[in-house]
NUTI-361325 format. One record per residue: x, y, z of N, C-alpha, C in turn; residue in one letter; residue number from 1. Coordinates in steps of 0.05 Angstrom, whole numbers, padded with zeros to 5 digits, m for minus. Last residue first. Example, Ala and Ser with C-alpha at 12.3 -4.5 7.8 and 13.67 -1.06 7.14 Angstrom:
2
<<00257, m00045, 00142>, <00273, m00021, 00143>, <00258, 00001, 00157>, 's', 2>,
<<00264, m00114, 00156>, <00246, m00090, 00156>, <00264, m00066, 00156>, 'a', 1>,
***
This chain:
172
<<m00488, 00194, m00174>, <m00454, 00196, m00174>, <m00449, 00185, m00145>, 'f', 172>,
<<m00541, 00199, m00194>, <m00530, 00178, m00199>, <m00490, 00178, m00194>, 'g', 171>,
<<m00569, 00233, m00165>, <m00564, 00240, m00190>, <m00543, 00213, m00194>, 'w', 170>,
<<m00569, 00219, m00110>, <m00593, 00225, m00117>, <m00585, 00226, m00159>, 's', 169>,
<<m00515, 00237, m00104>, <m00526, 00207, m00097>, <m00547, 00207, m00106>, 'r', 168>,
<<m00519, 00288, m00103>, <m00498, 00270, m00121>, <m00514, 00247, m00114>, 'f', 167>,
<<m00551, 00296, m00058>, <m00554, 00313, m00078>, <m00540, 00292, m00101>, 'c', 166>,
<<m00530, 00269, m00016>, <m00546, 00268, m00023>, <m00563, 00275, m00053>, 'd', 165>,
<<m00480, 00312, m00018>, <m00477, 00273, m00021>, <m00506, 00268, m00029>, 'g', 164>,
<<m00502, 00352, m00001>, <m00489, 00358, m00019>, <m00488, 00324, m00024>, 'l', 163>,
<<m00526, 00337, 00052>, <m00545, 00347, 00029>, <m00530, 00346, 00007>, 'k', 162>,
<<m00473, 00332, 00087>, <m00494, 00306, 00074>, <m00511, 00317, 00051>, 'm', 161>,
<<m00461, 00388, 00080>, <m00440, 00367, 00067>, <m00460, 00344, 00058>, 'l', 160>,
<<m00491, 00400, 00120>, <m00494, 00419, 00084>, <m00480, 00397, 00068>, 'e', 159>,
<<m00488, 00377, 00161>, <m00514, 00374, 00148>, <m00512, 00380, 00119>, 'e', 158>,
<<m00431, 00398, 00173>, <m00443, 00372, 00171>, <m00468, 00364, 00158>, 'n', 157>,
<<m00451, 00453, 00185>, <m00430, 00444, 00164>, <m00435, 00417, 00153>, 's', 156>,
<<m00483, 00443, 00228>, <m00497, 00457, 00207>, <m00479, 00451, 00184>, 'k', 155>,
<<m00444, 00424, 00274>, <m00469, 00412, 00257>, <m00478, 00424, 00223>, 'v', 154>,
<<m00412, 00470, 00275>, <m00411, 00454, 00256>, <m00417, 00433, 00252>, 'n', 153>,
<<m00429, 00525, 00283>, <m00441, 00519, 00260>, <m00445, 00492, 00254>, 'k', 152>,
<<m00398, 00540, 00322>, <m00425, 00532, 00336>, <m00443, 00522, 00298>, 'd', 151>,
<<m00338, 00504, 00313>, <m00351, 00526, 00319>, <m00390, 00514, 00327>, 'c', 150>,
<<m00275, 00479, 00294>, <m00302, 00483, 00310>, <m00315, 00508, 00312>, 'k', 149>,
<<m00273, 00491, 00219>, <m00265, 00499, 00254>, <m00278, 00491, 00259>, 'p', 148>,
<<m00270, 00427, 00173>, <m00280, 00455, 00189>, <m00273, 00466, 00208>, 'h', 147>,
<<m00261, 00393, 00118>, <m00244, 00394, 00146>, <m00257, 00420, 00159>, 'i', 146>,
<<m00292, 00342, 00081>, <m00287, 00366, 00092>, <m00281, 00373, 00122>, 'w', 145>,
<<m00292, 00306, 00028>, <m00283, 00313, 00058>, <m00283, 00335, 00062>, 'l', 144>,
<<m00327, 00255, m00002>, <m00325, 00283, 00003>, <m00319, 00292, 00030>, 'i', 143>,
<<m00325, 00210, m00054>, <m00316, 00203, m00025>, <m00308, 00245, m00029>, 'i', 142>,
<<m00364, 00175, m00102>, <m00354, 00199, m00088>, <m00344, 00192, m00061>, 'l', 141>,
<<m00406, 00133, m00113>, <m00382, 00128, m00132>, <m00354, 00155, m00123>, 't', 140>,
<<m00443, 00132, m00084>, <m00444, 00107, m00098>, <m00414, 00113, m00114>, 'd', 139>,
<<m00426, 00177, m00036>, <m00434, 00169, m00034>, <m00439, 00142, m00059>, 't', 138>,
<<m00400, 00192, 00037>, <m00400, 00182, 00014>, <m00418, 00171, m00004>, 'k', 137>,
<<m00368, 00243, 00071>, <m00393, 00240, 00062>, <m00388, 00218, 00029>, 'c', 136>,
<<m00340, 00270, 00131>, <m00343, 00253, 00101>, <m00363, 00242, 00098>, 'i', 135>,
<<m00320, 00327, 00159>, <m00347, 00313, 00162>, <m00337, 00299, 00127>, 's', 134>,
<<m00285, 00345, 00231>, <m00283, 00321, 00199>, <m00300, 00321, 00197>, 'c', 133>,
<<m00277, 00413, 00265>, <m00285, 00376, 00252>, <m00279, 00376, 00229>, 'd', 132>,
<<m00221, 00430, 00311>, <m00232, 00424, 00282>, <m00250, 00406, 00283>, 'e', 131>,
<<m00197, 00432, 00357>, <m00201, 00457, 00346>, <m00211, 00460, 00312>, 's', 130>,
<<m00199, 00379, 00374>, <m00191, 00400, 00388>, <m00200, 00425, 00370>, 'a', 129>,
<<m00243, 00345, 00334>, <m00205, 00340, 00354>, <m00221, 00374, 00359>, 'r', 128>,
<<m00288, 00304, 00308>, <m00276, 00327, 00316>, <m00249, 00320, 00325>, 't', 127>,
<<m00329, 00273, 00252>, <m00314, 00276, 00268>, <m00300, 00296, 00286>, 's', 126>,
<<m00379, 00230, 00214>, <m00379, 00262, 00237>, <m00354, 00252, 00250>, 'y', 125>,
<<m00391, 00200, 00165>, <m00377, 00210, 00186>, <m00367, 00238, 00198>, 'i', 124>,
<<m00437, 00163, 00123>, <m00427, 00187, 00126>, <m00414, 00188, 00154>, 'g', 123>,
<<m00460, 00124, 00096>, <m00463, 00153, 00082>, <m00438, 00172, 00089>, 'y', 122>,
<<m00461, 00072, 00119>, <m00468, 00080, 00093>, <m00460, 00102, 00083>, 'r', 121>,
<<m00449, 00078, 00171>, <m00430, 00057, 00164>, <m00441, 00055, 00128>, 'g', 120>,
<<m00451, 00122, 00198>, <m00476, 00109, 00197>, <m00465, 00082, 00187>, 'd', 119>,
<<m00432, 00159, 00256>, <m00411, 00139, 00232>, <m00435, 00121, 00231>, 'a', 118>,
<<m00402, 00201, 00297>, <m00424, 00194, 00279>, <m00419, 00181, 00258>, 'i', 117>,
<<m00351, 00216, 00322>, <m00374, 00223, 00342>, <m00410, 00205, 00321>, 'v', 116>,
<<m00284, 00193, 00323>, <m00316, 00196, 00311>, <m00334, 00201, 00328>, 'v', 115>,
<<m00237, 00240, 00334>, <m00252, 00225, 00342>, <m00275, 00228, 00330>, 'k', 114>,
<<m00176, 00246, 00289>, <m00203, 00260, 00297>, <m00225, 00239, 00312>, 'f', 113>,
<<m00108, 00268, 00286>, <m00138, 00248, 00301>, <m00153, 00265, 00301>, 'h', 112>,
<<m00074, 00275, 00236>, <m00089, 00295, 00257>, <m00102, 00269, 00257>, 'k', 111>,
<<m00039, 00270, 00203>, <m00021, 00259, 00219>, <m00047, 00273, 00243>, 'e', 110>,
<<m00075, 00278, 00141>, <m00042, 00296, 00150>, <m00037, 00287, 00185>, 'q', 109>,
<<m00115, 00245, 00190>, <m00122, 00264, 00160>, <m00091, 00276, 00163>, 'i', 108>,
<<m00155, 00192, 00216>, <m00133, 00211, 00216>, <m00128, 00214, 00187>, 't', 107>,
<<m00211, 00177, 00260>, <m00199, 00186, 00231>, <m00178, 00196, 00239>, 'i', 106>,
<<m00223, 00117, 00308>, <m00219, 00143, 00299>, <m00209, 00146, 00269>, 'g', 105>,
<<m00238, 00058, 00316>, <m00203, 00082, 00322>, <m00197, 00106, 00310>, 'k', 104>,
<<m00281, 00059, 00345>, <m00258, 00039, 00350>, <m00236, 00065, 00344>, 'e', 103>,
<<m00310, 00082, 00302>, <m00315, 00086, 00330>, <m00292, 00080, 00344>, 'y', 102>,
<<m00295, 00056, 00263>, <m00285, 00084, 00258>, <m00290, 00094, 00281>, 'a', 101>,
<<m00319, 00004, 00269>, <m00280, 00010, 00262>, <m00279, 00047, 00271>, 'l', 100>,
<<m00366, 00013, 00270>, <m00348, 00003, 00283>, <m00322, 00012, 00291>, 'e', 99>,
<<m00373, 00027, 00219>, <m00373, 00040, 00234>, <m00367, 00035, 00260>, 'p', 98>,
<<m00357, 00013, 00152>, <m00350, m00003, 00183>, <m00353, 00008, 00212>, 'n', 97>,
<<m00359, 00046, 00108>, <m00373, 00023, 00111>, <m00375, 00002, 00138>, 'e', 96>,
<<m00329, 00085, 00135>, <m00347, 00098, 00129>, <m00368, 00065, 00116>, 't', 95>,
<<m00275, 00062, 00130>, <m00293, 00065, 00160>, <m00324, 00076, 00157>, 'k', 94>,
<<m00254, 00046, 00084>, <m00261, 00031, 00103>, <m00286, 00036, 00131>, 'a', 93>,
<<m00241, 00101, 00072>, <m00263, 00088, 00051>, <m00277, 00066, 00068>, 'l', 92>,
<<m00204, 00115, 00107>, <m00228, 00130, 00107>, <m00248, 00120, 00089>, 'i', 91>,
<<m00160, 00079, 00084>, <m00175, 00077, 00116>, <m00197, 00094, 00113>, 'd', 90>,
<<m00153, 00100, 00035>, <m00165, 00080, 00037>, <m00182, 00071, 00065>, 'i', 89>,
<<m00134, 00144, 00051>, <m00161, 00153, 00037>, <m00177, 00123, 00046>, 'f', 88>,
<<m00091, 00137, 00081>, <m00118, 00145, 00094>, <m00133, 00145, 00085>, 'd', 87>,
<<m00050, 00112, 00028>, <m00064, 00101, 00057>, <m00092, 00106, 00071>, 'k', 86>,
<<m00051, 00164, m00004>, <m00074, 00134, m00004>, <m00078, 00115, 00019>, 'e', 85>,
<<m00053, 00212, 00045>, <m00044, 00200, 00025>, <m00059, 00180, 00022>, 't', 84>,
<<m00079, 00281, 00022>, <m00081, 00260, 00039>, <m00070, 00243, 00027>, 'i', 83>,
<<m00075, 00349, 00043>, <m00054, 00329, 00027>, <m00063, 00300, 00047>, 's', 82>,
<<m00104, 00418, 00039>, <m00110, 00383, 00053>, <m00095, 00370, 00033>, 'l', 81>,
<<m00099, 00469, 00022>, <m00083, 00458, 00055>, <m00090, 00424, 00052>, 'e', 80>,
<<m00117, 00466, m00028>, <m00078, 00472, m00028>, <m00075, 00463, 00012>, 'e', 79>,
<<m00159, 00425, m00037>, <m00151, 00455, m00032>, <m00130, 00443, m00019>, 's', 78>,
<<m00181, 00376, m00098>, <m00171, 00376, m00070>, <m00161, 00409, m00063>, 'c', 77>,
<<m00213, 00341, m00136>, <m00212, 00369, m00138>, <m00197, 00362, m00106>, 't', 76>,
<<m00208, 00280, m00151>, <m00222, 00305, m00175>, <m00218, 00341, m00168>, 'l', 75>,
<<m00161, 00239, m00151>, <m00163, 00260, m00136>, <m00188, 00277, m00156>, 'v', 74>,
<<m00181, 00170, m00149>, <m00167, 00192, m00163>, <m00187, 00220, m00147>, 'a', 73>,
<<m00193, 00120, m00131>, <m00171, 00131, m00109>, <m00160, 00164, m00122>, 'n', 72>,
<<m00222, 00084, m00169>, <m00193, 00085, m00167>, <m00181, 00117, m00148>, 'n', 71>,
<<m00268, 00094, m00147>, <m00266, 00067, m00163>, <m00240, 00068, m00161>, 'd', 70>,
<<m00279, 00143, m00118>, <m00279, 00111, m00101>, <m00268, 00095, m00122>, 'i', 69>,
<<m00256, 00202, m00119>, <m00269, 00184, m00137>, <m00266, 00151, m00121>, 'h', 68>,
<<m00256, 00260, m00087>, <m00248, 00234, m00086>, <m00254, 00217, m00108>, 'y', 67>,
<<m00260, 00324, m00061>, <m00273, 00297, m00066>, <m00258, 00283, m00079>, 'i', 66>,
<<m00236, 00368, m00003>, <m00231, 00345, m00023>, <m00256, 00323, m00039>, 'a', 65>,
<<m00213, 00418, 00035>, <m00241, 00402, 00022>, <m00228, 00385, 00004>, 'a', 64>,
<<m00195, 00460, 00092>, <m00183, 00437, 00071>, <m00217, 00418, 00061>, 'g', 63>,
<<m00212, 00488, 00124>, <m00194, 00483, 00136>, <m00174, 00460, 00113>, 'l', 62>,
<<m00264, 00541, 00124>, <m00254, 00510, 00114>, <m00231, 00502, 00116>, 'g', 61>,
<<m00288, 00585, 00145>, <m00301, 00562, 00140>, <m00292, 00530, 00132>, 'q', 60>,
<<m00232, 00620, 00138>, <m00241, 00613, 00163>, <m00262, 00589, 00160>, 'k', 59>,
<<m00232, 00633, 00087>, <m00212, 00609, 00093>, <m00225, 00603, 00136>, 's', 58>,
<<m00304, 00639, 00071>, <m00274, 00652, 00069>, <m00258, 00632, 00088>, 'd', 57>,
<<m00345, 00610, 00046>, <m00333, 00636, 00034>, <m00309, 00645, 00047>, 'k', 56>,
<<m00366, 00556, 00047>, <m00331, 00571, 00045>, <m00330, 00594, 00040>, 'm', 55>,
<<m00418, 00560, 00023>, <m00415, 00547, 00054>, <m00378, 00560, 00065>, 'f', 54>,
<<m00419, 00584, m00033>, <m00443, 00588, m00008>, <m00432, 00584, 00022>, 'k', 53>,
<<m00365, 00567, m00054>, <m00373, 00599, m00057>, <m00391, 00600, m00029>, 'i', 52>,
<<m00380, 00510, m00049>, <m00349, 00526, m00031>, <m00364, 00557, m00037>, 'k', 51>,
<<m00413, 00496, m00080>, <m00414, 00496, m00054>, <m00404, 00513, m00037>, 'f', 50>,
<<m00405, 00513, m00136>, <m00417, 00535, m00115>, <m00425, 00531, m00089>, 'q', 49>,
<<m00357, 00476, m00132>, <m00347, 00501, m00135>, <m00370, 00518, m00120>, 'k', 48>,
<<m00390, 00436, m00145>, <m00371, 00427, m00118>, <m00363, 00460, m00108>, 'w', 47>,
<<m00413, 00445, m00190>, <m00423, 00440, m00165>, <m00413, 00444, m00139>, 'v', 46>,
<<m00366, 00436, m00221>, <m00383, 00454, m00223>, <m00403, 00465, m00202>, 's', 45>,
<<m00350, 00381, m00211>, <m00342, 00400, m00196>, <m00346, 00424, m00205>, 'l', 44>,
<<m00388, 00357, m00233>, <m00390, 00346, m00200>, <m00371, 00367, m00189>, 'i', 43>,
<<m00388, 00366, m00276>, <m00415, 00370, m00277>, <m00412, 00372, m00230>, 'y', 42>,
<<m00342, 00339, m00299>, <m00325, 00366, m00293>, <m00359, 00392, m00290>, 'k', 41>,
<<m00360, 00292, m00295>, <m00332, 00293, m00276>, <m00337, 00331, m00273>, 'm', 40>,
<<m00395, 00286, m00336>, <m00407, 00275, m00316>, <m00385, 00284, m00285>, 'r', 39>,
<<m00360, 00290, m00378>, <m00376, 00313, m00369>, <m00392, 00302, m00344>, 'e', 38>,
<<m00322, 00253, m00373>, <m00310, 00274, m00373>, <m00334, 00303, m00357>, 'e', 37>,
<<m00355, 00203, m00389>, <m00340, 00227, m00361>, <m00333, 00238, m00354>, 'e', 36>,
<<m00406, 00230, m00433>, <m00384, 00220, m00426>, <m00379, 00222, m00401>, 't', 35>,
<<m00459, 00247, m00435>, <m00446, 00226, m00457>, <m00421, 00220, m00441>, 'd', 34>,
<<m00509, 00249, m00381>, <m00489, 00254, m00397>, <m00470, 00239, m00409>, 'f', 33>,
<<m00561, 00278, m00345>, <m00554, 00252, m00363>, <m00529, 00263, m00379>, 't', 32>,
<<m00572, 00308, m00279>, <m00574, 00307, m00307>, <m00562, 00281, m00317>, 'p', 31>,
<<m00649, 00286, m00239>, <m00619, 00295, m00246>, <m00608, 00293, m00283>, 'g', 30>,
<<m00677, 00218, m00242>, <m00678, 00246, m00227>, <m00645, 00259, m00234>, 'k', 29>,
<<m00688, 00179, m00243>, <m00709, 00190, m00253>, <m00703, 00220, m00252>, 'd', 28>,
<<m00637, 00141, m00284>, <m00643, 00152, m00263>, <m00665, 00174, m00264>, 'k', 27>,
<<m00603, 00121, m00331>, <m00627, 00104, m00323>, <m00643, 00113, m00289>, 'n', 26>,
<<m00564, 00143, m00336>, <m00581, 00152, m00350>, <m00618, 00133, m00341>, 's', 25>,
<<m00510, 00165, m00319>, <m00544, 00151, m00295>, <m00569, 00169, m00314>, 'n', 24>,
<<m00459, 00113, m00337>, <m00472, 00139, m00335>, <m00498, 00134, m00320>, 'n', 23>,
<<m00400, 00075, m00323>, <m00439, 00077, m00325>, <m00442, 00101, m00330>, 'q', 22>,
<<m00353, 00069, m00321>, <m00369, 00080, m00344>, <m00389, 00084, m00347>, 'n', 21>,
<<m00299, 00060, m00266>, <m00336, 00062, m00272>, <m00347, 00070, m00300>, 's', 20>,
<<m00257, 00074, m00277>, <m00263, 00045, m00274>, <m00286, 00041, m00280>, 's', 19>,
<<m00233, 00130, m00305>, <m00249, 00121, m00285>, <m00259, 00086, m00294>, 's', 18>,
<<m00207, 00191, m00332>, <m00205, 00153, m00328>, <m00219, 00152, m00304>, 'h', 17>,
<<m00220, 00236, m00366>, <m00221, 00230, m00328>, <m00223, 00197, m00336>, 'i', 16>,
<<m00177, 00260, m00418>, <m00197, 00246, m00403>, <m00194, 00244, m00384>, 'e', 15>,
<<m00127, 00282, m00439>, <m00157, 00307, m00434>, <m00187, 00288, m00426>, 'g', 14>,
<<m00092, 00256, m00449>, <m00111, 00251, m00468>, <m00135, 00266, m00464>, 'd', 13>,
<<m00059, 00263, m00405>, <m00054, 00281, m00427>, <m00066, 00273, m00455>, 's', 12>,
<<m00090, 00290, m00339>, <m00079, 00259, m00366>, <m00071, 00270, m00383>, 'h', 11>,
<<m00074, 00308, m00285>, <m00079, 00315, m00306>, <m00073, 00294, m00333>, 't', 10>,
<<m00102, 00294, m00215>, <m00078, 00279, m00240>, <m00089, 00293, m00267>, 'q', 9>,
<<m00100, 00317, m00154>, <m00109, 00307, m00173>, <m00092, 00306, m00191>, 'p', 8>,
<<m00071, 00275, m00106>, <m00073, 00293, m00113>, <m00082, 00292, m00143>, 'k', 7>,
<<m00042, 00241, m00052>, <m00060, 00239, m00074>, <m00074, 00267, m00081>, 'l', 6>,
<<00025, 00216, m00024>, <m00004, 00233, m00031>, <m00021, 00239, m00049>, 't', 5>,
<<00035, 00149, m00015>, <00045, 00171, m00023>, <00017, 00187, m00025>, 'a', 4>,
<<00033, 00107, 00007>, <00039, 00124, 00018>, <00034, 00149, 00010>, 't', 3>,
<<00011, 00043, m00013>, <00026, 00070, m00025>, <00023, 00085, m00002>, 's', 2>,
<<00012, m00019, 00000>, <00008, 00006, 00001>, <00011, 00032, 00001>, 'm', 1>,
***
């Protein structure tokens, strides 16, 4: 298992590579796409709007990223956030195993977060002295947001989960 840092990759052919080429044309709601590249561009445009609305200034977010589950690819990642492949695989496993998440917590950039909520399907909410971490899993994505500890921390987590629900309803 590699400890290399996961960062966005630029491909020479301009395509976003994924082992999952399914589109969401069989879904009742949401957009449909002709290519995987169009799908990924759409995800990034929605993410940009989310960041504008909820991460208006640097105090709102201490790091955020979206990863593609099938190939561990980074779709977008803030400069402040650097996650190793080992930590990503660990996070993915803990989104599916709440007992493990509660027992071991989450580690990102050598910072340990105590898991407060883990449902075993879609999300983890964890905390440490000065910051909180919200993780949302969809069918194809892991969305991660480290935000300052404040009165709005539950609200930040709820907003990220709503974004995940939206992506999930669109087949992402």
